[in-house]
Gaussian input, Z-matrix of N, CA and C with variables (Angstrom, degrees):
# hf/3-21g

backbone

0 1
 N
 C     1     B1
 C     2     B2     1     A1
 N     3     B3     2     A2     1     D1
 C     4     B4     3     A3     2     D2
 C     5     B5     4     A4     3     D3
 N     6     B6     5     A5     4     D4
 C     7     B7     6     A6     5     D5
 C     8     B8     7     A7     6     D6
 N     9     B9     8     A8     7     D7
 C    10    B10     9     A9     8     D8
 C    11    B11    10    A10     9     D9
 N    12    B12    11    A11    10    D10
 C    13    B13    12    A12    11    D11
 C    14    B14    13    A13    12    D12
 N    15    B15    14    A14    13    D13
 C    16    B16    15    A15    14    D14
 C    17    B17    16    A16    15    D15
 N    18    B18    17    A17    16    D16
 C    19    B19    18    A18    17    D17
 C    20    B20    19    A19    18    D18
 N    21    B21    20    A20    19    D19
 C    22    B22    21    A21    20    D20
 C    23    B23    22    A22    21    D21
 N    24    B24    23    A23    22    D22
 C    25    B25    24    A24    23    D23
 C    26    B26    25    A25    24    D24
 N    27    B27    26    A26    25    D25
 C    28    B28    27    A27    26    D26
 C    29    B29    28    A28    27    D27
 N    30    B30    29    A29    28    D28
 C    31    B31    30    A30    29    D29
 C    32    B32    31    A31    30    D30
 N    33    B33    32    A32    31    D31
 C    34    B34    33    A33    32    D32
 C    35    B35    34    A34    33    D33
 N    36    B36    35    A35    34    D34
 C    37    B37    36    A36    35    D35
 C    38    B38    37    A37    36    D36
 N    39    B39    38    A38    37    D37
 C    40    B40    39    A39    38    D38
 C    41    B41    40    A40    39    D39
 N    42    B42    41    A41    40    D40
 C    43    B43    42    A42    41    D41
 C    44    B44    43    A43    42    D42
 N    45    B45    44    A44    43    D43
 C    46    B46    45    A45    44    D44
 C    47    B47    46    A46    45    D45
 N    48    B48    47    A47    46    D46
 C    49    B49    48    A48    47    D47
 C    50    B50    49    A49    48    D48
 N    51    B51    50    A50    49    D49
 C    52    B52    51    A51    50    D50
 C    53    B53    52    A52    51    D51
 N    54    B54    53    A53    52    D52
 C    55    B55    54    A54    53    D53
 C    56    B56    55    A55    54    D54
 N    57    B57    56    A56    55    D55
 C    58    B58    57    A57    56    D56
 C    59    B59    58    A58    57    D57
 N    60    B60    59    A59    58    D58
 C    61    B61    60    A60    59    D59
 C    62    B62    61    A61    60    D60
 N    63    B63    62    A62    61    D61
 C    64    B64    63    A63    62    D62
 C    65    B65    64    A64    63    D63
 N    66    B66    65    A65    64    D64
 C    67    B67    66    A66    65    D65
 C    68    B68    67    A67    66    D66
 N    69    B69    68    A68    67    D67
 C    70    B70    69    A69    68    D68
 C    71    B71    70    A70    69    D69
 N    72    B72    71    A71    70    D70
 C    73    B73    72    A72    71    D71
 C    74    B74    73    A73    72    D72
 N    75    B75    74    A74    73    D73
 C    76    B76    75    A75    74    D74
 C    77    B77    76    A76    75    D75
 N    78    B78    77    A77    76    D76
 C    79    B79    78    A78    77    D77
 C    80    B80    79    A79    78    D78
 N    81    B81    80    A80    79    D79
 C    82    B82    81    A81    80    D80
 C    83    B83    82    A82    81    D81
 N    84    B84    83    A83    82    D82
 C    85    B85    84    A84    83    D83
 C    86    B86    85    A85    84    D84
 N    87    B87    86    A86    85    D85
 C    88    B88    87    A87    86    D86
 C    89    B89    88    A88    87    D87
 N    90    B90    89    A89    88    D88
 C    91    B91    90    A90    89    D89
 C    92    B92    91    A91    90    D90
 N    93    B93    92    A92    91    D91
 C    94    B94    93    A93    92    D92
 C    95    B95    94    A94    93    D93
 N    96    B96    95    A95    94    D94
 C    97    B97    96    A96    95    D95
 C    98    B98    97    A97    96    D96
 N    99    B99    98    A98    97    D97
 C   100   B100    99    A99    98    D98
 C   101   B101   100   A100    99    D99
 N   102   B102   101   A101   100   D100
 C   103   B103   102   A102   101   D101
 C   104   B104   103   A103   102   D102
 N   105   B105   104   A104   103   D103
 C   106   B106   105   A105   104   D104
 C   107   B107   106   A106   105   D105
 N   108   B108   107   A107   106   D106
 C   109   B109   108   A108   107   D107
 C   110   B110   109   A109   108   D108
 N   111   B111   110   A110   109   D109
 C   112   B112   111   A111   110   D110
 C   113   B113   112   A112   111   D111
 N   114   B114   113   A113   112   D112
 C   115   B115   114   A114   113   D113
 C   116   B116   115   A115   114   D114
 N   117   B117   116   A116   115   D115
 C   118   B118   117   A117   116   D116
 C   119   B119   118   A118   117   D117
 N   120   B120   119   A119   118   D118
 C   121   B121   120   A120   119   D119
 C   122   B122   121   A121   120   D120
 N   123   B123   122   A122   121   D121
 C   124   B124   123   A123   122   D122
 C   125   B125   124   A124   123   D123
 N   126   B126   125   A125   124   D124
 C   127   B127   126   A126   125   D125
 C   128   B128   127   A127   126   D126
 N   129   B129   128   A128   127   D127
 C   130   B130   129   A129   128   D128
 C   131   B131   130   A130   129   D129
 N   132   B132   131   A131   130   D130
 C   133   B133   132   A132   131   D131
 C   134   B134   133   A133   132   D132
 N   135   B135   134   A134   133   D133
 C   136   B136   135   A135   134   D134
 C   137   B137   136   A136   135   D135
 N   138   B138   137   A137   136   D136
 C   139   B139   138   A138   137   D137
 C   140   B140   139   A139   138   D138
 N   141   B141   140   A140   139   D139
 C   142   B142   141   A141   140   D140
 C   143   B143   142   A142   141   D141
 N   144   B144   143   A143   142   D142
 C   145   B145   144   A144   143   D143
 C   146   B146   145   A145   144   D144
 N   147   B147   146   A146   145   D145
 C   148   B148   147   A147   146   D146
 C   149   B149   148   A148   147   D147
 N   150   B150   149   A149   148   D148
 C   151   B151   150   A150   149   D149
 C   152   B152   151   A151   150   D150
 N   153   B153   152   A152   151   D151
 C   154   B154   153   A153   152   D152
 C   155   B155   154   A154   153   D153
 N   156   B156   155   A155   154   D154
 C   157   B157   156   A156   155   D155
 C   158   B158   157   A157   156   D156
 N   159   B159   158   A158   157   D157
 C   160   B160   159   A159   158   D158
 C   161   B161   160   A160   159   D159
 N   162   B162   161   A161   160   D160
 C   163   B163   162   A162   161   D161
 C   164   B164   163   A163   162   D162
 N   165   B165   164   A164   163   D163
 C   166   B166   165   A165   164   D164
 C   167   B167   166   A166   165   D165
 N   168   B168   167   A167   166   D166
 C   169   B169   168   A168   167   D167
 C   170   B170   169   A169   168   D168
 N   171   B171   170   A170   169   D169
 C   172   B172   171   A171   170   D170
 C   173   B173   172   A172   171   D171
 N   174   B174   173   A173   172   D172
 C   175   B175   174   A174   173   D173
 C   176   B176   175   A175   174   D174
 N   177   B177   176   A176   175   D175
 C   178   B178   177   A177   176   D176
 C   179   B179   178   A178   177   D177
 N   180   B180   179   A179   178   D178
 C   181   B181   180   A180   179   D179
 C   182   B182   181   A181   180   D180
 N   183   B183   182   A182   181   D181
 C   184   B184   183   A183   182   D182
 C   185   B185   184   A184   183   D183
 N   186   B186   185   A185   184   D184
 C   187   B187   186   A186   185   D185
 C   188   B188   187   A187   186   D186
 N   189   B189   188   A188   187   D187
 C   190   B190   189   A189   188   D188
 C   191   B191   190   A190   189   D189
 N   192   B192   191   A191   190   D190
 C   193   B193   192   A192   191   D191
 C   194   B194   193   A193   192   D192
 N   195   B195   194   A194   193   D193
 C   196   B196   195   A195   194   D194
 C   197   B197   196   A196   195   D195
 N   198   B198   197   A197   196   D196
 C   199   B199   198   A198   197   D197
 C   200   B200   199   A199   198   D198
 N   201   B201   200   A200   199   D199
 C   202   B202   201   A201   200   D200
 C   203   B203   202   A202   201   D201
 N   204   B204   203   A203   202   D202
 C   205   B205   204   A204   203   D203
 C   206   B206   205   A205   204   D204
 N   207   B207   206   A206   205   D205
 C   208   B208   207   A207   206   D206
 C   209   B209   208   A208   207   D207
 N   210   B210   209   A209   208   D208
 C   211   B211   210   A210   209   D209
 C   212   B212   211   A211   210   D210
 N   213   B213   212   A212   211   D211
 C   214   B214   213   A213   212   D212
 C   215   B215   214   A214   213   D213
 N   216   B216   215   A215   214   D214
 C   217   B217   216   A216   215   D215
 C   218   B218   217   A217   216   D216
 N   219   B219   218   A218   217   D217
 C   220   B220   219   A219   218   D218
 C   221   B221   220   A220   219   D219
 N   222   B222   221   A221   220   D220
 C   223   B223   222   A222   221   D221
 C   224   B224   223   A223   222   D222
 N   225   B225   224   A224   223   D223
 C   226   B226   225   A225   224   D224
 C   227   B227   226   A226   225   D225
 N   228   B228   227   A227   226   D226
 C   229   B229   228   A228   227   D227
 C   230   B230   229   A229   228   D228

   B1=1.4542
   B2=1.5291
   B3=1.3287
   B4=1.4645
   B5=1.5238
   B6=1.3248
   B7=1.4563
   B8=1.5177
   B9=1.3285
   B10=1.4641
   B11=1.5250
   B12=1.3222
   B13=1.4586
   B14=1.5225
   B15=1.3393
   B16=1.4564
   B17=1.5217
   B18=1.3290
   B19=1.4637
   B20=1.5264
   B21=1.3237
   B22=1.4643
   B23=1.5261
   B24=1.3363
   B25=1.4551
   B26=1.5232
   B27=1.3248
   B28=1.4540
   B29=1.5325
   B30=1.3271
   B31=1.4597
   B32=1.5334
   B33=1.3458
   B34=1.4595
   B35=1.5248
   B36=1.3409
   B37=1.4642
   B38=1.5197
   B39=1.3321
   B40=1.4608
   B41=1.5212
   B42=1.3374
   B43=1.4562
   B44=1.5166
   B45=1.3213
   B46=1.4568
   B47=1.5130
   B48=1.3299
   B49=1.4619
   B50=1.5240
   B51=1.3235
   B52=1.4568
   B53=1.5082
   B54=1.3176
   B55=1.4499
   B56=1.5178
   B57=1.3209
   B58=1.4710
   B59=1.5285
   B60=1.3357
   B61=1.4475
   B62=1.5102
   B63=1.3268
   B64=1.4605
   B65=1.5190
   B66=1.3230
   B67=1.4608
   B68=1.5283
   B69=1.3317
   B70=1.4517
   B71=1.5307
   B72=1.3016
   B73=1.4589
   B74=1.5227
   B75=1.3365
   B76=1.4602
   B77=1.5244
   B78=1.3118
   B79=1.4603
   B80=1.5207
   B81=1.3185
   B82=1.4695
   B83=1.5175
   B84=1.3265
   B85=1.4633
   B86=1.5282
   B87=1.3227
   B88=1.4688
   B89=1.5232
   B90=1.3240
   B91=1.4632
   B92=1.5197
   B93=1.3392
   B94=1.4649
   B95=1.5297
   B96=1.3352
   B97=1.4593
   B98=1.5215
   B99=1.3211
   B100=1.4526
   B101=1.5221
   B102=1.3267
   B103=1.4629
   B104=1.5246
   B105=1.3121
   B106=1.4568
   B107=1.5242
   B108=1.3151
   B109=1.4648
   B110=1.5212
   B111=1.3270
   B112=1.4646
   B113=1.5215
   B114=1.3199
   B115=1.4575
   B116=1.5203
   B117=1.3293
   B118=1.4596
   B119=1.5217
   B120=1.3507
   B121=1.4635
   B122=1.5255
   B123=1.3236
   B124=1.4702
   B125=1.5181
   B126=1.3355
   B127=1.4650
   B128=1.5304
   B129=1.3228
   B130=1.4669
   B131=1.5305
   B132=1.3250
   B133=1.4651
   B134=1.5265
   B135=1.3284
   B136=1.4600
   B137=1.5153
   B138=1.3283
   B139=1.4626
   B140=1.5309
   B141=1.3074
   B142=1.4670
   B143=1.5261
   B144=1.3248
   B145=1.4685
   B146=1.5333
   B147=1.3142
   B148=1.4679
   B149=1.5187
   B150=1.3372
   B151=1.4793
   B152=1.5227
   B153=1.3281
   B154=1.4622
   B155=1.5309
   B156=1.3251
   B157=1.4722
   B158=1.5286
   B159=1.3176
   B160=1.4679
   B161=1.5322
   B162=1.3229
   B163=1.4690
   B164=1.5209
   B165=1.3278
   B166=1.4622
   B167=1.5244
   B168=1.3312
   B169=1.4667
   B170=1.5305
   B171=1.3249
   B172=1.4657
   B173=1.5205
   B174=1.3234
   B175=1.4713
   B176=1.5211
   B177=1.3358
   B178=1.4686
   B179=1.5250
   B180=1.3199
   B181=1.4682
   B182=1.5227
   B183=1.3304
   B184=1.4672
   B185=1.5254
   B186=1.3283
   B187=1.4601
   B188=1.5262
   B189=1.3368
   B190=1.4674
   B191=1.5210
   B192=1.3357
   B193=1.4554
   B194=1.5357
   B195=1.3367
   B196=1.4623
   B197=1.5339
   B198=1.3103
   B199=1.4621
   B200=1.5303
   B201=1.3243
   B202=1.4691
   B203=1.5168
   B204=1.3184
   B205=1.4601
   B206=1.5169
   B207=1.3191
   B208=1.4777
   B209=1.5207
   B210=1.3097
   B211=1.4576
   B212=1.5189
   B213=1.3180
   B214=1.4666
   B215=1.5236
   B216=1.3331
   B217=1.4548
   B218=1.5273
   B219=1.3359
   B220=1.4585
   B221=1.5104
   B222=1.3297
   B223=1.4574
   B224=1.5243
   B225=1.3153
   B226=1.4645
   B227=1.5116
   B228=1.3212
   B229=1.4607
   B230=1.4762
   A1=110.43
   A2=116.58
   A3=120.32
   A4=109.05
   A5=115.61
   A6=121.54
   A7=113.72
   A8=117.29
   A9=119.96
   A10=109.80
   A11=114.94
   A12=120.94
   A13=108.60
   A14=117.00
   A15=123.82
   A16=106.02
   A17=116.06
   A18=121.45
   A19=107.96
   A20=118.49
   A21=120.13
   A22=112.82
   A23=117.78
   A24=121.71
   A25=111.27
   A26=116.84
   A27=122.45
   A28=107.47
   A29=116.75
   A30=122.04
   A31=109.09
   A32=116.11
   A33=121.51
   A34=113.34
   A35=117.26
   A36=120.24
   A37=110.22
   A38=115.22
   A39=121.01
   A40=108.06
   A41=116.27
   A42=121.41
   A43=112.59
   A44=117.67
   A45=120.12
   A46=111.43
   A47=115.34
   A48=119.71
   A49=109.12
   A50=114.08
   A51=121.18
   A52=109.77
   A53=116.00
   A54=121.38
   A55=114.39
   A56=117.37
   A57=120.39
   A58=112.52
   A59=119.23
   A60=118.89
   A61=115.27
   A62=113.69
   A63=122.72
   A64=107.84
   A65=116.78
   A66=122.27
   A67=108.99
   A68=115.18
   A69=121.88
   A70=110.40
   A71=115.85
   A72=122.13
   A73=105.77
   A74=116.14
   A75=120.36
   A76=110.31
   A77=114.80
   A78=121.67
   A79=107.98
   A80=116.61
   A81=122.09
   A82=105.69
   A83=116.65
   A84=120.58
   A85=113.22
   A86=117.38
   A87=119.79
   A88=111.71
   A89=116.88
   A90=121.16
   A91=112.70
   A92=116.43
   A93=122.79
   A94=112.05
   A95=114.96
   A96=120.81
   A97=108.80
   A98=115.62
   A99=121.88
   A100=108.22
   A101=115.94
   A102=121.45
   A103=109.80
   A104=116.65
   A105=122.87
   A106=107.02
   A107=116.28
   A108=121.93
   A109=108.37
   A110=115.70
   A111=121.04
   A112=109.08
   A113=115.95
   A114=122.38
   A115=108.45
   A116=115.67
   A117=120.32
   A118=110.03
   A119=117.58
   A120=119.32
   A121=110.13
   A122=116.75
   A123=121.46
   A124=112.45
   A125=117.70
   A126=119.69
   A127=111.91
   A128=117.87
   A129=121.44
   A130=109.84
   A131=116.60
   A132=120.99
   A133=111.78
   A134=116.96
   A135=120.86
   A136=114.86
   A137=117.87
   A138=121.35
   A139=110.29
   A140=115.72
   A141=121.45
   A142=112.23
   A143=117.99
   A144=120.98
   A145=110.64
   A146=118.16
   A147=121.68
   A148=111.17
   A149=118.01
   A150=121.02
   A151=110.02
   A152=116.78
   A153=120.56
   A154=110.85
   A155=117.12
   A156=120.98
   A157=110.32
   A158=116.39
   A159=120.91
   A160=110.36
   A161=117.36
   A162=121.30
   A163=111.09
   A164=117.24
   A165=121.13
   A166=110.54
   A167=116.95
   A168=120.98
   A169=110.97
   A170=117.35
   A171=120.92
   A172=110.97
   A173=117.50
   A174=120.61
   A175=111.19
   A176=116.39
   A177=119.87
   A178=110.28
   A179=117.61
   A180=121.25
   A181=111.05
   A182=116.91
   A183=120.61
   A184=111.84
   A185=117.20
   A186=120.96
   A187=112.14
   A188=116.80
   A189=121.23
   A190=110.30
   A191=116.50
   A192=119.64
   A193=114.04
   A194=120.40
   A195=119.00
   A196=110.74
   A197=117.79
   A198=120.61
   A199=114.71
   A200=119.07
   A201=120.38
   A202=114.49
   A203=117.17
   A204=121.85
   A205=108.08
   A206=115.42
   A207=120.84
   A208=110.85
   A209=116.14
   A210=122.23
   A211=109.28
   A212=116.89
   A213=121.93
   A214=106.99
   A215=116.53
   A216=120.56
   A217=113.15
   A218=115.79
   A219=117.81
   A220=110.48
   A221=115.50
   A222=122.93
   A223=105.35
   A224=116.66
   A225=121.42
   A226=110.24
   A227=116.20
   A228=120.43
   A229=113.77
   D1=-40.26
   D2=-179.08
   D3=-62.70
   D4=132.92
   D5=-177.53
   D6=92.61
   D7=-12.48
   D8=179.28
   D9=-87.07
   D10=170.00
   D11=-178.70
   D12=-123.21
   D13=132.35
   D14=176.54
   D15=-123.21
   D16=115.24
   D17=-172.00
   D18=53.03
   D19=-125.19
   D20=-179.38
   D21=-94.34
   D22=11.71
   D23=-174.63
   D24=-105.28
   D25=124.92
   D26=174.80
   D27=-95.92
   D28=120.31
   D29=-176.59
   D30=-75.40
   D31=123.93
   D32=-175.51
   D33=-101.48
   D34=-45.95
   D35=-178.61
   D36=-163.48
   D37=157.61
   D38=176.68
   D39=-83.08
   D40=131.50
   D41=178.88
   D42=-98.41
   D43=-34.06
   D44=-179.11
   D45=173.98
   D46=173.74
   D47=178.82
   D48=-150.26
   D49=161.30
   D50=-179.89
   D51=-164.18
   D52=-164.73
   D53=-176.66
   D54=-65.06
   D55=-26.70
   D56=-177.56
   D57=-103.45
   D58=10.37
   D59=173.42
   D60=141.95
   D61=-172.88
   D62=179.45
   D63=-117.68
   D64=135.39
   D65=-179.04
   D66=-109.53
   D67=131.23
   D68=179.01
   D69=-120.65
   D70=147.73
   D71=168.66
   D72=-83.47
   D73=134.36
   D74=-177.57
   D75=-142.19
   D76=162.44
   D77=176.02
   D78=-108.06
   D79=122.69
   D80=173.62
   D81=-79.64
   D82=106.83
   D83=-174.46
   D84=-75.69
   D85=-19.01
   D86=177.35
   D87=-80.94
   D88=-44.74
   D89=-176.27
   D90=-100.48
   D91=1.59
   D92=176.36
   D93=51.47
   D94=59.91
   D95=178.66
   D96=-144.94
   D97=156.38
   D98=175.97
   D99=-89.28
   D100=134.19
   D101=-178.33
   D102=-134.33
   D103=167.02
   D104=170.10
   D105=-109.88
   D106=135.25
   D107=179.72
   D108=-121.29
   D109=132.59
   D110=178.77
   D111=-109.97
   D112=128.04
   D113=176.53
   D114=-109.59
   D115=131.60
   D116=177.65
   D117=-76.15
   D118=143.84
   D119=173.30
   D120=-66.18
   D121=155.64
   D122=-176.95
   D123=-57.81
   D124=-37.50
   D125=-178.17
   D126=-66.57
   D127=-23.45
   D128=176.92
   D129=-90.78
   D130=-45.54
   D131=-177.91
   D132=-61.17
   D133=-26.88
   D134=-178.48
   D135=-82.63
   D136=-3.19
   D137=-178.21
   D138=-119.39
   D139=122.54
   D140=-176.61
   D141=-58.26
   D142=-40.13
   D143=-178.21
   D144=-65.51
   D145=-40.61
   D146=178.61
   D147=-68.92
   D148=-39.35
   D149=176.66
   D150=-62.49
   D151=-40.31
   D152=178.95
   D153=-64.76
   D154=-39.18
   D155=176.09
   D156=-61.07
   D157=-44.48
   D158=178.00
   D159=-61.40
   D160=-45.41
   D161=179.31
   D162=-61.85
   D163=-39.92
   D164=178.28
   D165=-62.88
   D166=-44.69
   D167=178.56
   D168=-64.11
   D169=-39.68
   D170=178.87
   D171=-65.50
   D172=-40.66
   D173=177.62
   D174=-64.00
   D175=-40.11
   D176=178.27
   D177=-64.18
   D178=-43.71
   D179=178.80
   D180=-66.06
   D181=-36.09
   D182=-179.53
   D183=-66.69
   D184=-24.45
   D185=-179.54
   D186=-78.28
   D187=-14.31
   D188=-179.68
   D189=-88.46
   D190=153.50
   D191=-179.23
   D192=-139.26
   D193=22.13
   D194=177.46
   D195=-70.97
   D196=156.83
   D197=-174.38
   D198=-66.46
   D199=-20.95
   D200=-177.23
   D201=-101.14
   D202=15.64
   D203=176.08
   D204=-118.52
   D205=132.66
   D206=-178.73
   D207=-62.46
   D208=144.93
   D209=176.30
   D210=-84.66
   D211=132.80
   D212=176.04
   D213=-89.98
   D214=121.93
   D215=-179.75
   D216=-102.67
   D217=-26.35
   D218=-173.66
   D219=-164.01
   D220=150.67
   D221=168.53
   D222=-124.34
   D223=117.92
   D224=-178.41
   D225=-107.02
   D226=144.19
   D227=-179.18
   D228=-96.02

C-alpha cells in the first residue's frame, strides 16, 4: 500500500491498525497537505451494517471540533 496512490492521496506510511481498519499517513496531492486515511478491513467493508456503523462514528467525530481530535473531511465508498 505504501507508495501507491488512492484518488488524490499518495500513501506515505502506516500509522496503526485496529478492529475498524488501518490508518495511513498520506499526502493530498491536490490540496498539498498531509492527511490520515482509514481503510476498512474487507470483512467490515463487505457488510452494509458494519459500513453504516463506521459512517455513524465518522459523522459523530465530524461534529466535534476540539484541537486534539482529527477533522473528518470525507467518507468515500
